[in-house]
N, C-alpha and C positions, 0 to 999 in steps of 0.2 A: 515558383517553388522557393525562390530566395526570400520573398516576402513572407511566405508561410513559415519557413525556418526561422526567420527573424522574430515572428510572433510567438512561435513555439519556444524560443529561448527565453521568453518572458513568462509564458503560460505554464510551462512545466515546473519551473522552480516555485512559481506562485501557487500552483496546485499542491505541491509537496509541503509548502509552508502552511497552507490552509488545513491540510490533513493533520500536520503536526499540531497546529493550534487547537483544532477540534479534539484531538486525542488528549492533549494536555488539559483542556477544559473538562473532559470526561473523567479522567483518572486523578487529576490534581497532584500527580507525582511525575517527575521528569524521568525516573528510571523505567516505569511501566510504559511511558510514551516512547522512550528510546527502544525498548524491547519490541514494541509493535512496529516501529519504523524500520527496525532491522530486517523485517521480512520483506520490505519493499524492494531493496536491491537484489535479493535472491530471486524474486519474481521477475524483475526486469532482465536479469541475466538469463533466466530460462526463456523469456520471450525473445531475446536476441539470438539465443541458440536455435530456437525453433524457426526464426526468420532465416537464419543461415542454412538450416537443414532443408527448408522448403524452397530456398532460392528467392525469397522475396526481397524487394528493394524497399528502402525507407521512403515512405510517402506520407502525406498529410493524414490519410486514413490510418496508417500504421501508427503514427505518432499519437493520434487520438485514442487508438486502442491501447497504447502503452499508458496513457493517462488513466484510462478506465481500469487497466490491470493494476496500477498502483493503488487505486481506490479499493479494489476487491482484495488485494493482498493485505492492505491495512485493516479492512473489515474482518477478514479471516483471522488476522492476528489478534484483534480485539476479542473475538468470540473465543479463541483458544485461551487467551489470558484470563478472561472472566471465568471460563470453565475451570482452569487450573486454580484460580483464587478460591473458588467454591470448593474444589476438591481438597485443598490444603486446609480450609476451615473445618472440613469434616462434617458439614451439615448436609445429610442426604436429601432433605426436603428442598434445599436450594439447588442441588445438583439436578433434580428432576424437573425443576421449573425452567 
């Protein structure tokens, strides 16, 4: 367990850094990247609350699940931001696609 925690201390920040880099390469603006990355801590807090509510302990499987959760939260943030950008532009054809 100690070896797994030591590896996760490297993997989790590296995963967040890769997500941040990919978002920046996609949007080419730091503000939109930070907006999307702001959704990740809220998702992780919700996951921690659910762990506490269900009485789960932190394990390697749970930590991998949190890595996946951060990716899904970032993806959902990207979709919402793209939809909002199209809605602000006011082009109904783009919003339907």
